[in-house]
C-alpha positions in Angstrom: -20.6 -4.4 -38.1 -17.9 -2.9 -35.9 -20.2 -3.1 -32.9 -20.9 -6.8 -33.6 -17.2 -7.5 -33.9 -16.6 -5.9 -30.5 -19.4 -7.8 -28.9 -18.1 -11.0 -30.4 -14.6 -10.3 -29.0 -16.2 -9.7 -25.5 -17.9 -13.0 -25.7 -14.8 -14.9 -26.6 -13.0 -13.3 -23.7 -15.6 -13.8 -21.1 -17.0 -17.3 -21.9 -14.2 -18.8 -24.0 -16.4 -19.8 -26.9 -15.3 -19.5 -30.5 -17.5 -19.1 -33.5 -17.1 -20.6 -36.9 -18.7 -19.6 -40.1 -22.4 -18.9 -39.2 -23.9 -21.0 -41.9 -21.1 -23.5 -42.6 -22.0 -27.0 -43.6 -20.1 -30.0 -42.1 -16.7 -30.2 -43.6 -15.2 -33.5 -44.7 -12.6 -34.7 -42.3 -14.1 -33.0 -39.2 -15.2 -35.0 -36.2 -18.4 -37.1 -36.6 -21.3 -35.7 -34.6 -23.2 -37.9 -32.2 -27.0 -38.1 -32.1 -28.6 -34.7 -31.9 -29.7 -33.4 -28.5 -32.9 -31.4 -29.4 -34.0 -28.5 -27.3 -37.5 -29.7 -26.4 -38.4 -26.9 -23.9 -38.1 -23.2 -24.4 -38.9 -20.0 -22.6 -41.1 -18.0 -24.9 -41.7 -14.2 -24.9 -44.3 -13.1 -27.4 -45.0 -13.1 -30.3 -45.4 -9.4 -30.2 -46.6 -7.4 -33.1 -43.9 -5.1 -34.6 -45.8 -2.7 -36.9 -44.0 -1.2 -39.9 -43.0 2.4 -39.3 -44.7 5.1 -41.4 -43.1 5.7 -44.8 -41.7 2.1 -44.6 -42.2 1.6 -48.3 -40.4 4.7 -49.5 -38.2 3.9 -52.5 -34.7 2.7 -51.8 -35.1 3.3 -48.0 -37.8 0.7 -47.7 -38.1 -0.8 -44.2 -38.5 -4.6 -44.3 -38.8 -7.5 -41.9 -35.0 -7.8 -42.1 -34.7 -4.3 -40.6 -37.1 -5.4 -37.8 -34.7 -8.2 -37.1 -31.7 -5.8 -36.8 -33.6 -3.3 -34.6 -33.2 -4.1 -30.9 -36.3 -3.4 -28.9 -34.3 -4.1 -25.8 -30.8 -5.0 -24.8 -30.5 -8.8 -25.0 -27.9 -8.7 -22.2 -30.7 -7.6 -19.8 -33.1 -10.4 -20.6 -33.4 -12.9 -17.8 -35.8 -15.7 -18.8 -37.2 -17.5 -15.8 -37.9 -14.4 -13.8 -41.5 -13.3 -13.2 -40.9 -9.7 -14.3 -43.3 -8.6 -17.0 -42.1 -6.5 -19.9 -44.1 -3.5 -21.1 -44.1 -2.9 -24.9 -44.4 0.5 -26.7 -48.1 0.0 -27.3 -48.7 -0.5 -23.6 -49.2 -4.3 -23.6 -47.3 -6.5 -21.3 -46.0 -10.0 -21.6 -43.9 -12.4 -19.5 -41.8 -15.4 -20.2 -43.7 -18.6 -20.6 -42.5 -22.2 -20.7 -43.2 -24.2 -23.8 -42.6 -27.9 -24.4 -42.1 -29.0 -28.0 -42.8 -32.7 -28.2 -42.4 -32.6 -31.9 -39.1 -30.8 -31.5 -40.3 -27.6 -33.2 -41.9 -24.5 -31.7 -44.8 -23.2 -33.7 -45.4 -19.4 -33.6 -48.4 -17.3 -34.7 -47.9 -14.5 -37.2 -49.6 -11.1 -36.9 -51.4 -10.2 -40.1 -49.8 -7.7 -42.5 -47.0 -6.7 -40.0 -44.0 -8.5 -38.7 -44.1 -10.1 -35.3 -41.1 -10.6 -32.9 -40.7 -13.5 -30.6 -37.9 -14.4 -28.2 -37.0 -18.0 -27.3 -34.5 -19.0 -24.7 -33.0 -21.9 -23.0 -30.1 -22.3 -20.5 -27.2 -24.6 -21.1 -25.6 -26.5 -18.2 -22.0 -27.2 -19.1 -20.2 -29.6 -16.8 -16.8 -29.6 -18.6 -14.9 -27.8 -21.4 -16.7 -29.0 -24.5 -16.6 -28.1 -28.2 -20.2 -28.2 -29.4 -22.3 -27.3 -32.4 -25.4 -25.2 -31.9 -27.9 -25.5 -34.7 -31.1 -23.3 -35.0 -33.5 -24.1 -37.8 -36.3 -21.9 -39.1 -37.7 -20.8 -42.5 -38.0 -17.3 -41.1 -35.3 -14.8 -40.1 -33.7 -14.9 -36.6 -30.7 -13.9 -34.5 -28.9 -16.0 -31.9 -27.3 -14.6 -28.8 -25.1 -16.3 -26.2 -25.2 -14.6 -22.7 -26.7 -11.6 -24.4 -24.1 -11.2 -27.1 -24.8 -11.9 -30.8 -23.1 -14.9 -32.3 -24.9 -15.3 -35.6 -28.0 -14.6 -37.7 -30.1 -15.8 -40.6 -31.3 -12.8 -42.5 -33.4 -14.3 -45.4 -36.7 -16.0 -45.5 -36.6 -19.5 -47.1 -38.8 -19.4 -50.2 -41.2 -22.3 -51.0 -39.8 -22.6 -54.5 -36.1 -22.7 -53.5 -33.9 -25.1 -55.4 -31.6 -25.7 -52.5 -32.2 -28.3 -49.9 -34.6 -26.8 -47.3 -32.4 -27.7 -44.4 -29.4 -25.9 -45.9 -31.2 -22.6 -46.1 -33.2 -23.0 -42.9 -30.2 -23.8 -40.6 -27.7 -21.7 -38.8 -24.9 -23.8 -37.5 -22.5 -22.3 -35.0 -19.3 -23.9 -33.5 -18.8 -23.1 -29.8 -16.2 -24.0 -27.2 -17.9 -23.8 -23.9 -16.2 -23.9 -20.5 -17.8 -25.2 -17.3 -20.7 -23.0 -16.4 -24.2 -21.7 -17.3 -25.0 -20.1 -20.6 -28.2 -18.4 -21.9 -29.0 -19.2 -25.5 -31.5 -16.6 -26.8 -33.1 -16.6 -30.2 -34.9 -13.5 -31.6 -37.2 -14.6 -34.4 -39.1 -12.2 -36.8 -42.0 -13.3 -39.0 -42.3 -12.0 -42.6 -45.9 -11.1 -43.6 -45.3 -12.4 -47.1 -43.7 -15.7 -46.2 -45.8 -18.8 -47.1 -44.1 -21.3 -44.8 -45.2 -21.8 -41.2 -43.4 -19.8 -38.6 -41.5 -22.5 -36.7 -38.2 -22.6 -34.8 -36.3 -25.6 -33.5 -32.8 -26.2 -32.2 -30.3 -28.8 -31.1 -26.8 -29.5 -29.9 -24.3 -32.0 -31.0 -20.7 -32.8 -30.1 -18.0 -35.3 -30.8 -18.4 -38.7 -29.2 -15.5 -38.2 -26.8 -17.5 -35.5 -25.1 -20.9 -37.2 -25.3 -20.7 -38.8 -21.8 -21.2 -35.4 -20.2 -22.7 -33.1 -22.9 -24.1 -29.6 -22.4 -27.7 -30.0 -21.2 -30.5 -27.6 -22.3 -32.4 -26.5 -19.2 -35.1 -24.1 -18.0 -33.5 -23.7 -14.6 -32.5 -20.1 -14.0 -30.1 -21.1 -11.2 -26.5 -20.3 -12.1 -23.1 -20.8 -10.5 -20.1 -18.6 -10.0 -18.3 -17.6 -13.2 -15.3 -15.7 -14.3 -17.5 -13.0 -15.9 -19.2 -12.4 -12.6 -15.9 -12.3 -10.8 -14.4 -9.6 -13.0 -17.3 -7.7 -14.6 -20.2 -5.7 -13.3 -20.1 -2.8 -10.8 -18.2 -3.2 -7.6 -17.8 -0.9 -4.7 -14.1 0.2 -4.7 -14.3 2.7 -1.8 -16.6 4.4 0.7 -16.7 7.6 2.7 -19.1 9.3 5.1 -19.8 12.9 5.8 -18.6 14.3 9.2 -22.1 14.5 10.5 -22.8 10.9 9.5 -25.8 11.8 7.4 -24.5 11.2 3.9 -22.5 8.2 2.6 -20.6 8.2 -0.7 -19.8 4.9 -2.5 -17.3 4.8 -5.3 -18.2 2.3 -7.9 -15.8 0.8 -10.4 -16.7 -1.2 -13.5 -14.6 -2.9 -16.2 -15.1 -1.8 -19.8 -14.4 -4.9 -21.9 -13.0 -5.7 -24.3 -10.5 -3.0 -23.3 -8.5 -3.1 -20.1 -10.0 0.2 -19.0 -12.5 0.8 -16.3 -14.9 3.6 -15.3 -15.5 5.0 -11.8 -18.4 7.0 -10.4 -19.9 7.9 -7.0 -23.3 7.1 -5.5 -24.7 9.2 -2.6 -27.0 7.8 0.0 -28.9 9.1 3.1 -27.7 7.2 6.1 -30.9 7.6 8.1 -33.0 5.4 5.7 -30.5 4.2 3.1 -32.3 6.3 0.4 -30.3 6.8 -2.8 -29.9 10.5 -3.5 -27.9 10.9 -6.7 -25.2 9.6 -8.9 -22.1 11.6 -9.6 -20.8 10.3 -12.9 -18.7 12.2 -15.4 -17.3 9.7 -17.8 -13.9 9.8 -16.2 -12.1 8.1 -13.3 -12.9 9.7 -10.0 -10.9 9.1 -6.9 -12.2 8.6 -3.4 -13.8 11.8 -2.1 -12.5 13.7 0.9 -15.1 15.4 3.1 -14.6 18.9 4.5 -14.7 19.0 8.3 -18.2 20.5 8.3 -21.2 20.5 6.1 -21.8 18.4 2.9 -18.8 19.7 1.1 -16.1 17.5 -0.4 -13.1 17.4 -2.7 -12.1 14.8 -5.3 -9.6 14.3 -8.1 -9.9 13.4 -11.7 -7.0 12.2 -13.8 -6.3 12.9 -17.4 -3.3 12.6 -19.6 -2.5 16.3 -19.2 -2.5 15.9 -15.4 -4.8 15.7 -12.4 -7.4 18.2 -11.3 -8.5 18.8 -7.7 -12.2 19.6 -7.5 -14.5 21.2 -4.8 -18.1 20.3 -4.6 -20.9 21.6 -2.3 -24.0 19.4 -2.4 -26.2 21.9 -0.7 -25.5 24.8 -3.1 -24.6 22.7 -6.1 -21.2 24.6 -6.5 -18.6 22.5 -8.3 -15.3 24.1 -9.3 -11.6 23.2 -9.8 -9.2 24.1 -7.0 -6.0 22.9 -8.7 -5.8 22.1 -12.4 -3.5 19.9 -14.6 -1.1 19.1 -11.8 1.4 16.5 -12.8 2.0 13.7 -10.4 -0.7 14.8 -7.9 -1.0 12.4 -5.0 -3.2 12.3 -2.0 -5.0 15.3 -0.4 -6.6 15.9 3.0 -8.6 18.7 4.6 -7.4 20.7 7.6 -9.7 20.4 10.7 -10.3 24.2 10.2 -11.8 23.6 6.8 -9.9 26.5 5.2 -6.9 24.6 3.7 -6.2 21.3 1.9 -2.8 19.6 2.1 -1.8 17.6 -0.9 1.3 15.8 -2.2 3.2 16.1 -5.5 5.9 13.8 -6.7 9.0 15.2 -8.4 10.8 12.8 -10.8 14.3 11.8 -9.8 17.4 12.6 -11.9 18.8 9.9 -14.1 22.5 9.0 -14.5 24.5 9.4 -17.6 22.6 8.1 -20.6 22.9 4.4 -21.0 24.1 3.8 -17.4 22.7 3.5 -13.9 24.8 3.7 -10.8 22.8 2.2 -8.0 23.0 4.5 -5.0 21.7 1.9 -2.6 19.7 -1.3 -2.4 16.4 0.5 -2.8 17.6 2.3 -5.9 16.8 -0.8 -7.9 13.1 0.0 -7.4 11.4 1.9 -10.3 10.7 5.4 -9.1 12.9 5.3 -5.9 14.7 8.5 -6.9 11.3 10.3 -7.2 10.5 12.4 -4.2 7.0 13.2 -2.8 6.6 16.6 -1.0 3.7 18.3 0.8 1.9 21.4 -0.3 -1.0 23.5 1.0 -3.8 25.3 -0.9 -5.9 27.9 0.8 -9.7 28.1 0.1 -11.5 29.7 -1.4 -8.8 31.7 -3.2 -6.8 28.7 -4.4 -3.4 30.1 -3.3 -0.8 27.4 -2.7 2.4 27.2 -0.7 5.1 24.5 -0.4 5.5 22.8 3.0 8.4 20.4 2.6 11.5 19.8 0.4 14.8 18.1 0.9 16.6 14.8 0.0 13.9 12.6 1.3 10.2 12.1 0.6 7.8 13.4 3.3 4.7 11.3 4.1 1.6 12.9 5.6 0.2 11.2 8.7 -2.4 13.7 9.9 -3.4 17.0 11.5 -3.6 17.8 15.2 -7.2 18.3 16.3 -6.9 22.1 16.2 -5.3 22.0 12.8 -2.2 23.9 14.0 0.2 21.1 13.6 0.8 18.5 10.9 2.4 15.1 11.4 4.7 13.7 8.8 7.5 11.1 8.5 10.7 10.5 6.5 12.5 7.2 5.8 16.3 6.9 5.8 18.5 4.1 4.5 20.4 2.5 7.4 22.2 -0.8 7.0 23.4 -1.0 10.6 20.4 -3.2 11.7 17.1 -4.6 10.5 15.1 -3.6 8.6 18.0 -1.6 7.1 16.0 1.6 7.3 14.7 3.9 10.0 11.9 6.4 10.3 11.9 10.0 11.5 8.6 11.4 12.8 8.1 15.2 12.7 5.6 17.8 13.9 5.2 20.8 11.6 3.9 24.1 13.0 1.6 25.2 10.2 1.9 28.9 10.9 5.6 29.2 11.3 6.6 26.2 9.2 9.0 25.1 12.0 9.4 21.3 12.3 10.5 19.3 15.3 11.6 15.7 15.2 9.6 13.9 18.0 10.6 10.3 17.4 13.1 8.1 15.5 12.9 4.3 15.2 12.3 1.2 13.1 9.3 -1.0 12.0 7.1 2.1 11.8 3.7 1.9 9.9 1.7 5.0 10.7 0.9 7.7 13.3 -2.1 9.9 14.2 -3.0 12.4 16.9 -5.4 11.5 19.7 -8.4 13.7 20.3 -6.5 16.0 22.8 -3.5 16.4 20.6 -0.8 15.3 23.1 -0.7 11.5 22.6 0.0 9.8 19.3 -1.4 6.5 18.2 1.4 4.7 16.4 1.2 1.4 14.5 4.3 -0.7 14.0 5.9 -4.0 14.4 6.3 -5.5 18.0 9.9 -4.0 18.2 9.0 -0.5 17.2 9.6 0.7 20.8 12.2 -2.0 21.8 10.7 -4.8 23.8 7.6 -2.8 24.8 5.5 -4.5 22.2 7.1 -8.0 22.2 5.1 -10.9 23.5 6.9 -14.1 22.3 8.8 -16.9 24.1 12.4 -16.1 24.7 13.6 -18.6 22.0 11.6 -16.9 19.3 12.1 -13.7 17.3 9.0 -11.6 16.9 7.4 -11.3 13.4 7.5 -7.6 12.7 4.6 -7.9 10.3 2.3 -8.6 13.3 1.4 -5.0 13.7 0.8 -3.6 17.2 -0.7 -0.3 18.4 1.2 2.0 20.7 0.3 5.0 22.7 3.1 7.6 22.5 3.4 10.6 24.8 5.0 13.4 22.8 6.1 15.2 26.0 7.7 12.3 27.9 8.6 10.4 24.8 7.4 7.1 26.4 5.3 4.5 24.7 2.7 1.9 25.9 1.7 -1.1 23.8 -2.1 -1.3 23.8 -2.3 -4.6 22.0 0.4 -6.6 23.8 -2.0 -9.4 24.9 -4.4 -8.8 21.9 -4.0 -11.6 19.4 -5.4 -10.0 16.2 -2.9 -8.0 14.1 -3.9 -4.4 13.6 -4.3 -3.3 10.0 -5.7 0.2 10.5 -6.8 2.4 13.4 -9.0 5.4 13.9 -9.1 7.4 17.2 -12.6 8.8 17.4 -13.2 12.2 18.8 -16.9 11.6 19.4 -16.6 8.8 22.0 -12.8 8.6 22.6 -12.7 5.0 21.4 -10.0 3.7 19.2 -11.4 1.5 16.4 -9.1 -1.2 15.2 -9.6 -2.9 11.8 -7.8 -6.2 12.4 -6.7 -9.5 10.9 -8.3 -11.8 13.3 -7.4 -15.4 12.4 -8.9 -15.8 9.0 -11.4 -12.9 9.5 -11.0 -9.1 9.1 -12.9 -7.7 12.1 -13.6 -4.4 13.8 -12.8 -3.9 17.5 -13.4 -0.9 19.7 -10.8 -0.2 22.4 -11.7 1.9 25.4 -8.5 3.7 26.6 -9.6 4.3 30.2 -10.7 0.8 30.9 -8.2 -0.7 28.5 -10.7 -3.2 27.1 -11.5 -4.5 23.6 -15.0 -5.1 22.3 -15.7 -7.0 19.1 -18.2 -5.2 16.9 -20.5 -7.4 14.8 -20.4 -5.9 11.3 -22.4 -8.7 9.7 -19.6 -9.8 7.4 -16.5 -12.0 7.7 -14.2 -9.6 6.1 -14.2 -5.8 6.2 -12.6 -4.5 3.0 -12.9 -0.6 3.2 -14.2 1.4 6.1 -14.6 5.1 6.9 -15.7 6.8 10.1 -17.8 9.9 10.6 -15.7 12.5 12.4 -18.6 14.0 14.4 -21.0 11.1 14.7 -20.9 7.5 15.9 -21.4 6.2 12.3 -19.2 4.3 9.9 -19.7 3.0 6.3 -17.9 0.0 5.0 -17.7 -2.6 2.3 -17.5 -6.2 3.4 -17.9 -9.8 2.1 -17.9 -13.4 3.4 -16.5 -16.6 2.0 -19.7 -17.3 0.1 -21.3 -13.8 0.0 -20.2 -11.2 -2.6 -19.2 -7.7 -1.3 -21.9 -5.2 -0.3 -21.9 -1.8 1.4 -23.1 -1.4 4.9 -23.7 1.4 7.4 -23.3 0.8 11.2 -24.3 2.9 14.2 -21.4 2.3 16.5 -23.2 3.1 19.7 -26.5 1.3 18.9 -24.7 -1.5 17.1 -27.3 -1.3 14.4 -26.6 -2.3 10.8 -28.1 -1.2 7.5 -27.4 -2.6 4.1 -26.7 0.5 2.0 -25.9 -0.8 -1.4 -25.5 -4.1 -3.2 -23.7 -3.3 -6.5 -23.5 -6.9 -7.5 -27.2 -7.8 -6.8 -28.2 -8.1 -10.5 -25.0 -10.0 -11.4 -25.4 -12.6 -8.6 -29.2 -12.9 -8.9 -30.0 -16.6 -9.1 -26.4 -17.7 -8.4 -26.1 -20.7 -6.2 -23.0 -21.1 -4.0 -21.8 -24.3 -2.3 -21.6 -24.2 1.5 -18.4 -23.1 3.2 -17.6 -24.7 6.6 -14.7 -24.5 9.1 -12.4 -27.5 9.4 -9.4 -27.7 11.7 -6.8 -30.3 12.7 -4.2 -30.5 15.4 -0.5 -30.4 14.4 2.2 -32.5 15.9 2.4 -30.1 18.9 -1.4 -30.3 19.5 -2.1 -26.8 18.3 -5.3 -26.3 16.2 -4.5 -25.3 12.6 -7.5 -23.5 11.2 -8.9 -24.2 7.7 -12.1 -24.2 5.7 -13.8 -26.2 3.0 -15.6 -24.9 -0.1 -18.2 -27.4 -1.4 -19.3 -27.5 -5.1 -22.9 -26.3 -5.7 -25.2 -29.3 -5.6 -22.7 -31.3 -3.6 -23.5 -35.0 -3.4 -21.7 -36.8 -0.5 -22.0 -40.1 -2.4 -19.9 -38.8 -5.3 -16.1 -38.7 -5.5 -14.7 -35.2 -6.1 -11.3 -33.9 -7.2 -9.8 -31.4 -4.7 -7.7 -28.3 -4.8 -5.6 -27.4 -1.7 -4.8 -23.7 -1.3 -2.5 -22.0 1.1 -0.2 -19.0 1.4 2.1 -20.0 4.3 3.7 -16.6 4.5 3.2 -14.0 7.2 -0.5 -13.4 6.6 -3.5 -15.8 6.6 -5.8 -16.4 3.7 -8.8 -14.4 4.9 -12.4 -15.3 4.2 -13.1 -12.6 1.6 -15.1 -13.3 -1.5 -13.6 -13.8 -5.0 -10.1 -12.4 -5.2 -7.2 -13.4 -7.5 -7.5 -17.0 -6.3 -11.3 -17.4 -6.3 -12.2 -20.5 -4.3 -15.9 -20.0 -5.1 -15.0 -20.2 -8.8 -13.0 -23.4 -8.4 -15.8 -25.0 -6.4 -18.3 -24.0 -9.1 -16.0 -25.9 -11.6 -16.7 -29.1 -9.6 -13.8 -29.1 -7.1 -13.8 -29.4 -3.3 -11.5 -26.7 -2.1 -9.5 -27.0 1.1 -7.9 -23.8 2.5 -5.6 -24.0 5.6 -3.6 -21.6 7.7 -0.3 -23.0 8.7 1.9 -21.7 11.5 3.6 -18.3 11.1 0.5 -16.2 10.0 -0.5 -13.0 11.8 -3.9 -12.8 13.5 -3.3 -15.7 15.8 -1.1 -14.0 18.4 2.6 -13.1 18.4 3.8 -16.5 19.5 2.1 -18.1 16.4 3.3 -15.5 13.9 6.9 -15.7 15.2 7.0 -19.3 13.9 7.5 -17.7 10.4 10.8 -16.1 11.3 13.9 -18.1 10.2 11.8 -21.1 9.3 11.2 -20.7 5.5 8.7 -23.4 5.0 9.7 -26.2 7.4 6.8 -25.8 9.7 4.4 -24.8 6.9 5.3 -27.8 4.7 4.9 -30.3 7.5 1.5 -28.8 8.4 0.2 -28.7 4.8 1.2 -32.3 4.3 -0.3 -33.5 7.7 -3.4 -31.4 7.2 -4.0 -32.7 3.7 -3.7 -36.3 4.8 -6.0 -35.8 7.8 -8.5 -33.9 5.5 -8.5 -36.8 3.1 -9.0 -39.3 5.9 -12.0 -37.3 7.2 -13.7 -36.7 3.9 -14.2 -39.9 1.8 -16.0 -37.9 -0.9 -12.6 -36.5 -2.0 -10.6 -38.8 -4.3 -7.1 -39.0 -2.9 -5.7 -39.7 -6.3 -7.0 -36.4 -7.7 -5.7 -33.8 -5.3 -3.9 -30.7 -6.5 -2.3 -27.7 -4.7 -1.7 -24.1 -5.6 0.0 -21.1 -4.0 1.4 -17.7 -5.0 4.5 -15.7 -4.0 5.5 -17.3 -0.7 2.7 -19.8 -1.4 4.3 -20.4 -4.8 7.5 -21.2 -3.0 5.6 -23.6 -0.8 4.2 -25.4 -3.9 7.7 -25.9 -5.1 9.0 -27.0 -1.7 6.2 -29.4 -1.1 7.0 -31.3 -4.2 10.4 -32.1 -2.9 8.9 -33.6 0.3 5.7 -35.4 -0.7 3.9 -37.2 -3.6 0.4 -36.9 -2.3 -0.5 -34.3 -4.9 -1.4 -35.1 -8.5 -0.9 -31.6 -9.9 0.6 -28.3 -8.7 0.5 -24.7 -9.6 3.1 -22.2 -8.4 2.5 -18.6 -9.3 5.5 -16.2 -8.7 7.2 -18.9 -6.6 10.7 -18.7 -5.1 13.0 -21.5 -6.1 16.2 -20.2 -4.6 15.9 -18.1 -1.4 19.3 -16.5 -1.8 18.7 -15.2 -5.4 15.2 -13.9 -4.4 16.7 -12.1 -1.4 19.3 -10.4 -3.6 17.4 -9.8 -6.8 13.8 -9.1 -5.7 13.3 -5.4 -5.2 11.9 -6.0 -1.8 13.7 -9.3 -1.2 16.2 -8.0 1.3 13.6 -6.0 3.1 11.2 -8.9 3.5 14.1 -11.1 4.5 14.9 -8.6 7.3 11.7 -9.8 9.0 11.5 -13.4 7.6 15.1 -14.3 8.1 16.1 -12.1 10.9 19.9 -11.7 11.1 20.3 -14.8 8.8 22.3 -14.5 5.6 23.5 -16.8 2.8 26.9 -16.8 4.3 25.8 -17.9 7.8 22.7 -20.0 7.3 23.2 -22.6 4.6 20.5 -24.7 6.2 18.0 -22.0 5.2 19.3 -20.6 1.9 20.3 -24.0 0.4 18.5 -26.7 2.2 15.1 -25.0 2.0 15.5 -23.8 -1.6 13.5 -26.1 -4.0 16.0 -25.6 -6.7 18.6 -27.6 -4.8 16.2 -30.6 -4.5 14.7 -30.4 -8.0 15.5 -34.0 -8.6 12.9 -35.0 -6.0 10.0 -33.3 -7.9 8.1 -35.9 -9.9 4.5 -34.4 -9.9 3.2 -32.3 -12.9 4.0 -28.7 -12.1 2.7 -25.5 -13.7 4.9 -22.5 -13.2 3.2 -19.1 -13.7 5.0 -15.7 -13.6 4.5 -12.1 -14.6 7.3 -11.3 -17.1 8.0 -8.0 -15.2 7.7 -9.2 -11.7 9.8 -7.0 -9.5 9.0 -8.6 -6.2 9.8 -12.2 -7.1 11.8 -12.0 -10.4 10.8 -14.4 -13.2 14.2 -16.0 -12.9 12.9 -17.9 -9.9 10.5 -19.9 -12.1 13.0 -20.0 -15.0 15.6 -21.7 -12.8 13.3 -24.4 -11.7 11.8 -24.9 -15.2 15.3 -25.3 -16.6 16.2 -27.9 -13.9 13.0 -29.9 -14.4 13.3 -29.9 -18.2 16.8 -31.3 -17.9 15.5 -33.9 -15.5 12.8 -34.9 -18.0 9.9 -34.0 -15.6 6.4 -32.9 -16.5 6.5 -29.2 -16.2 4.9 -26.2 -18.0 6.0 -22.6 -17.7 3.7 -19.8 -18.7 4.8 -16.1 -18.4 2.1 -13.5 -18.5 3.7 -10.8 -20.5 4.1 -7.2 -19.2 2.7 -8.1 -15.8 4.2 -7.6 -12.4 3.8 -9.6 -9.2 0.0 -9.5 -9.5 -1.8 -10.1 -12.7 -4.0 -7.0 -12.8 -4.7 -6.2 -16.5 -8.2 -7.3 -17.3 -7.7 -9.4 -20.4 -4.5 -11.0 -19.1 -6.1 -11.9 -15.8 -8.8 -13.8 -17.8 -6.2 -15.8 -19.6 -4.2 -16.4 -16.4 -7.2 -17.6 -14.5 -8.3 -20.0 -17.3 -4.8 -21.4 -17.5 -5.0 -22.4 -13.9 -8.4 -24.1 -14.2 -7.4 -25.8 -17.5 -4.3 -27.2 -15.8 -6.3 -28.7 -13.0 -8.9 -30.1 -15.4 -6.1 -31.8 -17.3 -4.6 -33.6 -14.4 -7.4 -33.9 -11.8 -10.3 -34.6 -14.1 -8.5 -36.4 -16.9 -9.8 -33.7 -19.3 -6.8 -32.3 -21.3 -8.7 -30.7 -24.1 -9.1 -27.3 -22.6 -5.4 -27.0 -21.9 -4.6 -28.3 -25.4 -6.9 -25.7 -26.9 -5.2 -22.9 -24.9 -1.7 -24.2 -25.5 -1.6 -26.5 -28.6 1.6 -28.3 -29.2 1.9 -27.0 -32.7 
């Protein structure tokens, strides 16, 4: 019973249906049903004989046909009617799904002598809108009903011939469902009883209230499905990858949610890179972090985390040795092998001291951040003995950057508060001699991101903002200030202390870099317009080469240290993430793993195409369109416009927190655009973000949306909504003070008052150091007042949904609260939903489901004229 309750909860969470009393009759006063929609075609599997087990008639433990109904021969969640795959039964016989039409509206089944028989019947439901519907299954025999593989009701008695009750009352199982847009599998498991006199028949139908009858759920034998919230969140996904130093083995870390809880499980799959052969699964029932390969052989380390602390493990795949190196370490952080292979450096965080009980004296601006007083230090453990020593201490955290090629030196940095100039902090970079533990500061500066040694150990590859080394990396017109989030790559000589910018005339923004010791190339993972791409830089010729990785967005990548091989996860706008292997010299790709293959089998995606327009200055503004599956150009569609507008573009990855594929599957055309100020388009383009705060972005979103509507007559201009989050949430608020072209808006974690965000957001002042360079509330009223939506709230007339995590530390909830207060006092159409106990991103599994459904229900309410889903989620009383 407990298992059934858990499964029912899962189904409610994933599909949004609710179940009434399994055998309830119609209640007076409920809505009148329309004409029944009978299920006239079924997939049929069986009937299959289900012999009684031996001793089935023993006393009180007698095994009956009812027990055969309860017993699950197979997991219903794994049944996929419509596929050609045959099922082998315990007696060796095989059967496949067959299509059966029931002109008389009933499916007649054949019994099997003196033993029970089992048959499975299935149909798919195509649901075009949120609909409350009654599903009725009728049979004189026993049966169970499943929706998407999870049990929702059962009839456990055989209707006797001499029953005094009305036959239809005892034959029927009536289930109330609330179905959201999507595809559902209705599965009926029926069991015959050898002693039953009535024929073994099954029939089913659907009925719904007249207001939903114009677009009711349709029974179908089409296996084709669309993107769903369950597919977005559930199922195994590759969360990380790594490759052995010789490039012969790849490890893929898989993560899978465990509903109905908010927990997840992680495990590791190993593959041979030569042929893609799966070798083994490393699964221990606990969360396993990304593995770190030793510099030689097929040895690696990994960590597991428990409540008592973390354990660092050593594993040798060749010998099978698996042992702990460090056990129950509180606040264990990263770890990394020395190039010598005899030591591992790791970090441990020490908790900061609190002030007098009941008070907190803020030591600086950063002290508002939870955990700022904690300090992270470096340690070393020697192998195989497991003897440790501490490497760093002091007032500041020390951050590991890497080892020198010979392992004799370690590179680390510290960050100091410094209010004298932007970004109000500076970085010290040190070399640590591992033998003597003597450290030398080799550089000090600002806008630092990371550093690593080159193959010879003299030069450093440093990533940072354009101004990391003064004007060396700046490439913008004189009247613009560079956007320091547009990351550049610098070559720094540790002896001469001089730097050269490698990417000065390279438009993509560098996200990560690896300097290969095998071919001396530097591999840059970049934000390249709306793509995430891999480039190889040849230091001698100073040339860049784009490497075709077969995906539009690289998500995780790891390079073999002693071989020209890399393993990565990647996705595209309409292609779920997969794991690939690439030979960097031969430019040869291999699909290594597709964790979502089963989940996305039969899923149909609408096409995605590029669409650009020219802004007022004649510059191309990039964008793309997501079409609904089964798109018909003769129809008129509602549209959702999505943007960020901050310092980074909306890249073409699959899914994500704002899943364009899911919105398209709900029947929307989705338009995504990349206004001025984003990185990845060159420094001159990204510099438009600095000290603008939405002026350029708003103009381009409005202009782009108008041109988009003019060019696409299949979009209904009266049913266009917009949505953005964080800076994009600010843009949603700001847009409504400047245009009325949208019919509904969603602002998640938006900024309504730039000055309060700057001061109250934990990172507000730091972000403003780049976004509003040398501009403050006391010297730029034109930004902090004129660009703040709160001060023009009276101009907002369009229905607005405000969403916010109640514990958002980046953009405090007060930013939504202020605008909600203003719009309520102005009598405007506004809703404010806080997602409790969530920060800037809604990450908790069950709360992310509710949050996502809230967004879709809001758009259905205003863009489709379908308020029922919203009213069901948030009833007025």
